N, C-alpha and C positions, 0 to 999 in steps of 0.2 A: 797406285790409286784404287784399283780394284780391291786389293787386300784391306785397305782402309776401311772401305764401305762394307765389307764382309765382317770386319771386327765389329763395327757399330751396329750392324744388323744383328750380330749374334749377341752383342750386349743388350739391345733393344729386347730380343726375344727372352734372354735370361731374366732381365727387369722384370718383363711380363709375367713370366712364370714365378718369380719370386712373389710378385703381388698378388697372384691368384692363390699361392701357398699360403701367404699371410692371411688372406680373407677366409681361407679354408680353416686354418688354426683359429682365428677369431670365432668362426661359426661353430668350429668343433667344441670349443671351451665352452660356448653358450649352450649347446646341445648336451655336453657332459653335465652341466649344472642341472639340467632336469632330468638326465637319464640316471644321474645317481642320487636321486631323491632321499635314498635310504640313509645317505651320509649325513653327518653333521653341518649345518649351514656355514659355519667357517670354513670347513674343508672345501666345500663346493664353491665359495667365493674366492678361495685362495686358488683353486683351478682356473676360475675364469681369470683372475689378476695374472696368473702366470701365462695364460694364453694370450692376453693382451699385451703383455711385455714381450713374449716370443714373436707375436705378430709384429709389433712395433720394431723389434730388433730386424727382423727380416724386412720391413720396409725402409729402415734405415740403410740396410746394405745395398739399396738400388740408388740410381741416378736421381730419381725423383726424392727419395727419401733424404739424400745428401744436401739437396738443394732447399728442402724444407728446414732441415736442421741449421743449414747457413742462415736461412731466412729469420730463423728463430734467433740465433746468436745476435744477428745484426739487429733485430728489432729490441732486444734487450739492452744493446749499447744504445740505441737510440732514446730510449724509456729513460735510461739514466742520464742522458744529456738535457733532458726536459727541465725547465725551470718551473716548477710548480708554484701557484699561487699561495700566498699565505692565508691564514685563517681570515684575517682582516680582509684582504684584498676579495676573498671569495664571499663574505657577508656583503661586503659593499656592492659587488657585481650583482648579487642575487636581490638585493634591495631595489637596485636599478632596474632590473628585469621588472620585479612585480610592480613597480610604481609605471613603467612604461606599459604593461599589459593592462593596468587599471586605467590609465589615460586614453590608450586605444579604444579600449573597451566602452568606455563612457563617449568617446568621439563617434564610434560606430553606432552607438545608441542613438546619439542625437541625429544622425545622419538618417537612420532607420525612422526615427519619430518625425523628421522633415518630410521624407518620401511618402510617409503613411498620410500625414496631413495634405500634401501636394494631390496624392492620389484621390482622397476623399473629395477635395475641394475640386479636382478636375471631373470626377464622375458624378458630382453633386448629392453626395452622401454626407456632406460635412456640415449640416445643418444650416 
């Protein structure tokens, strides 16, 4: 049992080191973009993209990165299972929402006018 906790502890430590290395690579690529300002912009952008890719690969090799990857794969599966509305259904729903907003707006305007009339009447300002 003690060996298992030691292995998990070393994995956690190694994952933490990997995450710090990934952040360092990412920061290093951004610093290199500005440090090598004499190079062509395309070369500097490629340096940043390579740094982002390398940092992403390093993060993927951690337990956290693997769980993120599994989450993304699962999310893509779920999105494929969604039944998307047709163009007609979308237009009808949008029209219903617009009409409902207009009706509620008119109702609230009438309520506001009633309260304005009542306050004026109660305070003696209403003629």
